[in-house]
N, C-alpha and C positions, 0 to 999 in steps of 0.2 A: 519537363525539368529545364527547358531552354532558359525561361525567365530566370529561375532560381540560379542556375549556372552563371548566367551573365552578371547578375547582381552579386553573387559571391566573388566571382573573379574581380569585379570593379572594386569592392571594398577591400578584398585583401590586397590588390595593387595600392589602393588609397592609404591603407594602415601602413603598408611596407613603406611607401614614400616618406610617411610622417616619422616612422621608427628610424629610417635611415637618416633623416636630417637630424634627429636627436642623438643617434649614435655617434655623430661627428661632433657634438658639443659636450657639455659637462652633464654627466649623469650621476643623479641622487639615487643611491642604492639603499634599499631597506631589506630586512630579513623577515620573512613571513613563517608561520608555523612549518615545522619539518626542516628549518635551517636552509630555505630555499629563498634566493635573492629575487626581489621585484623592484622595478624602476617606474618613474613616472610615465615612461614610454609604454610600458605595458599596460598601465591603466588607460592612457590617452587612446591607444589603439583599440583597446577593449570597448571603450565609450564610442568611437566612431563605428566600429563594426556593428555593435549592437543596436545603436540608433539606427543605422542604415537598414539593418535586417527588419527591425520592429516596423519601420516606415513602410517598406515593400511588402512585409508578410505580417500584418498585425495579428492574425489569428495563431501564428507559430510562437510557441516558448522558445526563449533563447537562453542557453546556459554558456556562460563564460567562465574560464578559469578564475577570472579577477573579481567575480561577483557571486553572492550566495544564490543558488537557484531559488526561483519564484515558487510560491505554494503550488502543487499539482503539476509543476513542469516535468518531473521525473516520470510521470505516469502517462505523459501525452504520447499518442501514437506518432505524431510528427514533430520533431524539434530540431532546433540548430545548436551545434556544439562549436565553441569558439576558444581557440588558444591563441591569444593576440601576439604573443612571442614564445614560441617554443625554442628552447635552447637559449634561456637568458643568460647564461654564464658565458656563451660564445659572443653574444650581443655586446655584454658588458666589456669584454676583451677586445672589442672591434673587430672580430671575425666574421667569417661568412657562412658559419654553420647554423644559423638560426633561421626560422621561418615563421609566417604568418599563416594560420590554420583555420579554416572553416569547413565543418562538415554537417550534413543534413541526414537525420535518421527518420526512417518511415518504416513503420511496423517492427521496430527494434533493430533494423539492419541499416548499415550506412548506404544511402541512396546516391549522394552526391560528395565529392571531395574536392578541396582546393587547398593546395600547399604552395606558398609563394616564398622564395628566397630573395629578399630586397637587394643584397649586395650584388648578386649575379644576375638580377633580373630574370630569374628563372620560375616559370610558372607551371606547376603540375595540376592536372585536374581530371576528372572523371565523372561520368553518369553512366547510364545504361548503354550510351553509345559508344563507349569505350574509354580508354585511358590515353592521355596525351600530355606532352610538355611543349611549352612554347619558349623559346630563347632567341632573343635577337630579332624578333618578329617572325621567326620560322617556327611552325607547329609540326611536331612528328608524333606518330603513335607509340606507345610504350609496350615493351615485350620483355619479359624476364629472360634470363639467360637459360642454356640448355644443360647446365652443369648438374650431372646426377649422381657423383660420386662424393661422400662427406671429404674424403681427402683432398678434394679439387676446389673445395668451398673458399670463397674470398668473403671473410666475415666483416660486417660493419659493426661498430661497438660505440659505446658512449664515450664522450671525451672527458666529462666532468664526473660522472657517477659510474665509473667503471668497476664492477664488482669483482672482488678478489675470485670468486667462483668461475669467472670467466677463463682463467687460466685451466681450470681443471675441465672446462667444456672443450676448449681447443685441443687438450691432450686426449680426451675421450673421443673426439672426432678426427683427431689427426690433422688440424689445421694450422698452417704457419702463416697466413696472409690475413692481415687486420688492417682495417682504417678506422680512425676514430672521429666522429662527428657529433655535435652536441644534440641537435634536434631530432626527436624520434620521428616526426614526419619526414625529414631529409632522409634519415636511414632507410625508411620503408620505400621512398621515392628512388632512391639509388638501386635497390633491389628491382622496382619496378622498371627502371632504365635498362637493367641487365648488366649493370658495371659491378654490382655486389650480388651475393647469393643469400646471405644468412644474417639475421640479427637475433641475438638471445639476450634477453633481460630477466634474470631470475629473482630481482627486486619487486616487491609487491607494492610499488610507489605510483605507477603510471594511473592515469585516469581516462575516463571516456574521451575527453576533449583531446587527448594525445594520440588516439587511434582511429577516431571515427573517419575524418577526411583521408587521412593516409590509407586507411584500410580499404576505403572505396577504390582508391587508385590502384593499389597493389593487386586486388583481387581481379578487377578488370584488365590488368596487364598480365595475368596468369599466375599470380603469386598466392601464397596463403599467410594467414594470422591465425594464431591460435594461442592458448595458454601452454606452458612448458609441458604439460601432459597430453596436448593434442586437441583438447576442448575448445569449442566456439568461444569467441569473446562476447561476453554478455553485455548489453546496453540497457538492460532493465533494472529498475532498483537502484542499488548502490552504483556510485559512479566509479568506484575504485577496481582495478584489476589485480585481485588478490593472488592470482597463481602465476604471476609473471607472463612474459610474451616470448613467443616465437614467430619471426617473420622469415619467409623464404620464398624462393622461386617456385616452390610447389613440388619440383622434381625430388628434392632432398627431404621434404619434410617429414614424412613418415619415419625414415631412417633416423633423422636427427631427434624427432621427440621419443622414439622408442629408446634410444641409448642415453637420452638425457632425463627422462622421466624418473628414474630410480634415483638420481642425484638430488632431486627436489621433492622428497616425500613430505617435507615440511610445508609445501605449498598446496596440499591437497584440501 
C-alpha cells in the first residue's frame, strides 16, 4: 500500500491547496439535492483527485461525491472513495473544520485512509502499518483515549447538521462536554487523536465517502465505527448509511450503543 498511500497523500495536499486558495476568494454556491451546498471548489478538487487516481491506478474504479458512480464500480472488490470537501458549510464560512478525504476499499473494508485539513495543514492517514498525523512537518502515531465511562465522554458533534436528538443522547449518557465540527472525517480523526471520545449521528444521510478514509484511520488508532445499533458499517451495494453512525474510542462503544439503540428503533 506504500504507492497508494503516497499518491493519496499527494493528491489530498494538492486538492487542499487548491480549495484553500479558492476559499480566500469569491465562492459561487449552488444547492444540490438534499438542500446541501456545493461550490466550484468541490468540483475542481474532485476533478483533480479523480484524474490523479485514474492515471496512477487505471484499473481501480473511483467514486466521488460530486460524480455519478460508473457502471459496475459499486461491485468492484477494490475501489477508491473521494469526498473532495467534507464539511462544505465550514468551507463556505471560511472556517477550518473541513477536509479533503480519500479512502480505498479492498474486499469491502477500508484499507487506506487520508484526511487532510488544508487550513491547519494537518494530514491524517492510515494503512495496515498504523494511523498517523503530520503537522508542521512532524509525524506522530495516533492513539485513542483511555476514557471508559460514559459520563466522562468528550463528545464531538456536527456544526451545521446537529440533530435535536443529540440532546437526548447527551442526557441518556450523562455527557456535558461537546465540541462542534463540520467534517465527519475531522470528527473521527479527533477521536483517533485521543482529544475526543465519541461521535453520534442518528441521521441516515451519511454516505460511504464520508466514512471510508476516516474509518481506516480511527480503527487503526484503536477506535470503532458502527451504526447506532452496533452493527458494522457496510460498503457493499447502497452507498448510504441508513442506520446512522457511532464512532468512539472503542472503550465506551458497547455501553453507548446498548443505551442508545432503543432510542433509534426507527433506524433498524
